[in-house]
C-alpha positions as CSV (number, residue, x, y, z in Angstrom):
1,M,61.9,80.8,94.2
2,S,63.2,78.4,96.6
3,T,63.5,79.5,100.3
4,L,66.0,77.1,101.3
5,Q,69.6,78.3,101.6
6,L,72.8,76.4,101.7
7,E,73.0,75.9,105.8
8,N,76.0,76.6,107.3
9,I,78.0,78.1,104.9
10,K,79.0,81.2,104.8
11,R,80.1,83.0,101.3
12,P,83.7,84.5,101.7
13,K,84.4,87.7,100.7
14,I,86.8,88.3,97.7
15,D,89.0,91.3,97.1
16,F,88.2,91.5,93.3
17,K,90.5,94.1,92.8
18,K,93.1,91.9,93.4
19,L,92.0,88.7,91.9
20,E,94.1,87.4,89.2
21,I,93.1,84.5,86.4
22,D,95.3,81.6,85.7
23,E,96.0,81.1,82.2
24,H,94.0,77.7,81.7
25,A,90.9,79.5,82.7
26,V,91.7,82.2,80.4
27,L,91.3,79.3,77.3
28,R,88.7,78.0,79.1
29,A,86.9,80.9,78.9
30,R,88.2,81.8,75.6
31,E,87.0,77.7,74.4
32,R,83.6,77.7,76.4
33,F,82.4,81.2,76.6
34,K,83.9,82.8,73.6
35,R,85.6,85.2,75.6
36,K,88.4,87.6,73.8
37,D,91.1,87.8,76.3
38,R,93.2,87.0,79.3
39,D,91.0,91.0,80.3
40,D,87.8,90.0,78.9
41,A,88.1,86.7,80.8
42,L,88.6,88.2,83.8
43,S,86.0,90.9,83.9
44,Y,83.3,87.9,82.7
45,C,84.2,85.9,86.1
46,R,84.3,88.5,88.0
47,S,81.0,89.8,86.8
48,L,79.4,86.2,87.5
49,L,81.4,86.0,91.0
50,G,79.7,89.2,91.8
51,H,76.0,86.6,91.3
52,S,77.2,83.6,92.5
53,R,76.6,80.7,95.5
54,Y,79.3,79.4,96.9
55,I,79.6,75.4,97.4
56,G,82.6,75.2,99.2
57,E,86.1,73.5,99.2
58,T,85.8,70.8,96.5
59,T,88.5,69.5,93.9
60,C,88.7,71.3,90.1
61,E,88.5,69.4,86.6
62,R,92.4,69.1,87.2
63,G,91.9,67.4,90.3
64,N,93.4,70.2,92.3
65,R,91.8,71.7,96.0
66,A,89.9,74.9,94.9
67,H,86.7,76.8,95.8
68,M,84.0,76.2,94.0
69,F,81.4,79.0,93.0
70,V,78.3,78.6,91.1
71,A,76.9,81.5,89.1
72,P,72.8,81.8,87.7
73,N,73.6,80.9,84.5
74,K,75.3,77.6,85.2
75,V,78.9,78.4,85.2
76,A,81.4,76.9,87.8
77,I,84.0,79.0,88.9
78,Y,87.3,77.7,90.8
79,L,89.0,79.9,93.1
80,T,92.5,79.0,94.9
81,L,92.2,78.3,98.1
82,D,93.3,82.0,99.0
83,F,90.6,83.5,96.9
84,R,93.5,84.9,94.9
85,E,93.5,83.4,91.6
86,I,90.5,82.1,89.4
87,K,91.8,78.5,88.4
88,T,89.3,77.3,86.3
89,L,85.4,77.5,85.1
90,M,82.9,75.5,83.0
91,K,79.5,75.3,82.0
92,I,77.2,72.7,84.5
93,D,75.4,70.4,82.6
94,E,74.7,67.9,84.7
95,K,71.0,67.1,85.1
96,S,70.8,63.2,85.9
97,Y,70.2,64.0,89.8
98,I,67.3,66.9,89.3
99,V,64.2,65.8,90.4
100,Y,61.7,68.5,89.6
101,D,59.5,70.4,87.2
102,K,59.8,74.3,86.6
103,Q,57.1,76.5,86.8
104,E,56.7,78.5,83.4
105,T,57.9,82.9,84.1
106,S,57.2,85.2,81.3
107,E,60.3,86.6,80.0
108,A,59.3,90.0,80.6
109,V,58.9,89.5,84.4
110,K,61.8,87.4,85.1
111,P,64.4,89.0,87.4
112,Q,67.5,89.5,86.4
113,H,70.5,87.6,88.5
114,V,68.6,84.6,90.4
115,F,69.1,81.3,91.1
116,S,66.1,79.9,90.1
117,D,62.2,80.9,89.0
118,V,60.7,77.6,90.3
119,N,58.3,78.8,93.4
120,K,58.9,77.2,96.2
121,I,58.3,73.2,96.2
122,P,59.2,70.5,98.7
123,L,60.9,68.0,96.4
124,Q,63.3,70.6,95.6
125,D,64.0,71.5,98.9
126,K,64.6,68.3,100.3
127,L,67.3,67.4,97.6
128,I,68.7,70.6,98.0
129,K,68.9,69.8,102.0
130,L,69.7,66.5,101.1
131,Y,72.9,67.4,98.7
132,N,74.0,69.7,101.5
133,S,74.0,67.6,104.3
134,E,75.9,65.0,101.9
135,F,78.4,67.8,101.0
136,K,79.3,68.8,104.3
137,K,79.5,65.1,105.5
138,H,82.2,64.4,102.6
139,D,83.4,67.4,103.1
140,R,84.3,66.1,106.9
141,H,85.7,62.8,105.8
142,E,87.9,64.0,102.7
143,K,89.8,66.5,105.5
144,K,89.9,63.3,108.6
145,V,91.1,61.6,105.3
146,L,93.7,63.9,103.7
147,K,94.8,64.6,107.5
148,E,95.6,61.0,108.2
149,F,96.8,59.8,104.6
150,T,99.4,63.3,104.4
151,E,101.0,62.0,108.2
152,F,100.9,58.2,106.9
153,R,102.7,59.4,103.5
154,L,105.2,61.2,105.4
155,I,106.1,58.7,108.0
156,A,105.8,55.7,104.9
157,S,108.2,58.0,103.2
158,V,111.1,58.0,105.7
159,E,110.8,54.9,106.3
160,I,111.0,53.8,102.6
161,A,114.0,56.4,102.6
162,N,115.7,54.3,105.4
163,L,114.9,50.8,103.6
164,R,116.2,52.2,100.0
165,L,119.2,53.2,102.6
166,E,119.9,49.8,103.8
167,Q,119.5,47.9,100.8
168,F,121.9,49.9,99.5
169,K,124.2,49.2,102.2
170,C,123.8,44.9,102.4
171,R,125.4,42.6,100.2
172,G,123.3,39.5,100.3
173,K,120.5,38.9,98.0
174,A,117.9,37.5,100.4
175,K,118.2,40.4,102.3
176,K,117.6,42.9,99.3
177,D,115.3,41.0,98.0
178,K,113.3,41.5,101.4
179,L,114.0,45.3,102.0
180,Q,113.0,45.7,98.2
181,N,109.2,43.6,99.3
182,Q,108.9,46.0,102.4
183,I,109.2,49.1,100.3
184,Q,107.0,48.0,97.6
185,E,104.4,47.0,100.0
186,L,104.7,50.6,101.2
187,E,104.4,52.2,98.2
188,K,101.2,49.9,97.1
189,E,100.0,50.9,100.5
190,I,100.6,55.1,99.5
191,I,99.0,54.2,96.0
192,A,95.9,52.4,97.5
193,N,95.5,55.2,100.3
194,E,95.4,57.7,97.6
195,L,93.2,56.2,95.7
196,H,90.1,56.1,98.6
197,L,91.3,60.0,98.6
198,K,90.6,60.4,95.4
199,D,87.5,57.8,95.4
200,I,85.8,60.4,98.5
201,Q,86.8,63.8,96.6
202,D,85.4,62.7,93.2
203,A,82.5,61.9,95.3
204,K,82.3,65.2,96.9
205,R,82.8,66.9,93.1
206,R,79.7,65.1,91.9
207,I,77.8,66.8,94.8
208,S,78.9,69.6,94.1
209,S,78.1,70.0,90.8
210,A,74.5,68.1,91.4
211,L,73.7,70.7,94.1
212,S,75.2,73.5,91.8
213,T,72.2,72.5,88.6
214,L,69.7,72.6,91.4
215,L,70.9,76.1,92.8
216,S,71.1,77.9,89.6
217,E,69.1,78.5,86.4
218,D,70.3,79.9,82.5
219,T,69.2,83.6,82.6
220,L,71.7,84.8,80.1
């Protein structure tokens, strides 16, 4: 088993007694993991979370901000930002980033709820360290861009509202057209910033998925 741990990422505490599950997560648990109903899906997720690694804050498959955990059987579980509700879960099948060979382990002596039966392999440790570093870098960048974009969008929204009011009040067509162009430019800038933020979040999600595959192995 690799001895390298996720650096500076403290596993948050989850109140399992108060933990709820979203209907979307119930649907995914039934479709992807053959769970019977809501209670069965919630119990399944609680069991996985009890042996999971915390990856960090990212975006789920629906684009919503969430906390990501990965269980030993390569199941990613996404919780709300307050850790009170399971939003979705999915199997992690991405293997394109992994470049290491696993050592065979006898089924008779295979430990339960482990993330890897890989003996210490320098290349694997380097990959984990690399993706961990990239994840933290993208996390800092995302938070910075999100803060800047939120402020810009609020200011731009007020400016657009004022321009629309001015456009409504004015009579000249040329003036109306000029105001409309200003509105469209601001709207284009908002969309461009949204796309830029989404690119950062998508990259961060891909990194978290790659990191998850390095930290987990099928055990179920």
